[in-house]
C-alpha positions in Angstrom: 31.8 -30.7 -4.4 31.9 -27.6 -2.6 29.0 -24.8 -2.5 31.0 -21.3 -4.5 30.1 -19.3 -2.1 30.9 -16.5 -4.2 26.6 -16.6 -5.6 24.1 -16.5 -2.7 21.2 -17.9 -4.6 23.8 -21.4 -4.4 23.7 -21.5 -0.8 19.9 -20.4 -0.1 17.7 -23.5 1.6 14.4 -23.1 0.3 13.6 -21.4 -3.8 12.7 -17.9 -4.1 9.9 -16.7 -6.0 9.5 -13.6 -8.1 7.5 -10.8 -6.3 7.6 -7.2 -7.0 6.1 -4.9 -4.0 7.1 -1.8 -2.4 9.1 -2.3 0.6 10.0 -0.3 3.6 13.3 -1.0 5.5 14.4 1.0 8.9 17.6 0.7 10.4 18.3 1.6 13.8 22.2 3.0 13.7 23.4 4.7 16.9 22.8 8.2 16.2 21.6 8.2 13.3 18.8 5.7 11.9 17.6 5.6 8.1 14.7 4.5 6.7 14.9 3.2 2.8 12.0 2.0 0.5 12.6 -0.4 -2.2 10.9 -2.8 -4.7 10.8 -6.4 -4.1 12.6 -8.9 -6.4 11.8 -12.5 -5.3 10.8 -13.8 -1.8 11.1 -17.1 -0.2 9.9 -18.9 3.3 13.2 -17.7 4.5 13.8 -14.4 2.9 13.7 -11.5 0.5 15.6 -9.9 -2.3 15.2 -6.4 -2.8 16.8 -3.4 -4.3 16.8 -0.5 -2.0 17.1 3.1 -2.2 20.4 3.3 -0.3 22.9 1.0 0.6 23.1 -1.1 3.8 25.7 -3.4 5.8 25.8 -7.4 5.5 24.9 -8.0 9.0 22.8 -4.7 10.1 19.3 -6.0 11.1 16.2 -3.8 9.8 12.7 -4.2 10.0 11.1 -4.6 6.7 7.6 -3.4 6.1 5.9 -4.9 2.9 1.9 -5.6 1.5 1.6 -9.1 0.3 -0.7 -9.8 -2.8 -2.3 -12.3 -0.3 -3.5 -9.5 2.3 -4.5 -6.5 2.5 -2.2 -5.7 5.7 1.0 -4.5 6.2 3.7 -7.1 7.5 6.1 -6.1 9.8 9.1 -8.4 9.8 12.6 -8.2 11.4 15.6 -9.4 8.9 19.3 -9.8 8.6 21.3 -8.2 5.6 22.8 -11.5 4.5 24.5 -9.8 0.9 24.5 -6.8 -1.0 25.4 -5.9 -4.4 25.3 -2.3 -5.5 21.6 -1.5 -4.1 19.9 -5.0 -4.2 19.9 -6.5 -1.4 19.6 -10.1 0.3 17.4 -10.0 3.9 16.8 -13.4 5.8 13.4 -13.1 8.4 14.4 -13.3 12.0 11.7 -14.1 14.3 7.7 -14.5 13.0 4.9 -15.0 14.3 2.5 -18.1 13.4 0.3 -15.6 11.4 3.1 -14.0 9.7 4.8 -17.1 8.9 1.6 -19.0 7.7 1.0 -15.6 5.3 4.8 -16.1 4.0 4.4 -19.6 2.7 0.6 -19.2 1.6 1.8 -16.7 -0.3 4.8 -18.7 -1.3 2.6 -21.4 -2.6 0.5 -18.7 -4.9 4.2 -17.5 -6.5 5.4 -20.8 -6.9 2.1 -22.1 -8.9 2.5 -18.7 -10.9 6.5 -18.8 -11.5 5.8 -22.4 -13.3 
């Protein structure tokens, strides 16, 4: 049976966990850079779901800035818009350094325990 491609959750490689933090998003479009903000909905080791104050296009690359619960410093990540449904966006994290990846994984561990 082939996966249902209409539901992005069914295509995920990793689970997502509930997370509500403020997220700042910047996209550099030629001649029209934009900055939006929003709130996260869920996060996993490879991405994050965010409701934003405006719409981005699938395939755009953005810079996300957010402060995870286990950290006092903002985390800046490059991410690809994988899906959009109105103002709700799904981002796939792009290149992360070891420190960023470690913080993301530790946060997911804490969120997983909280969701159980």
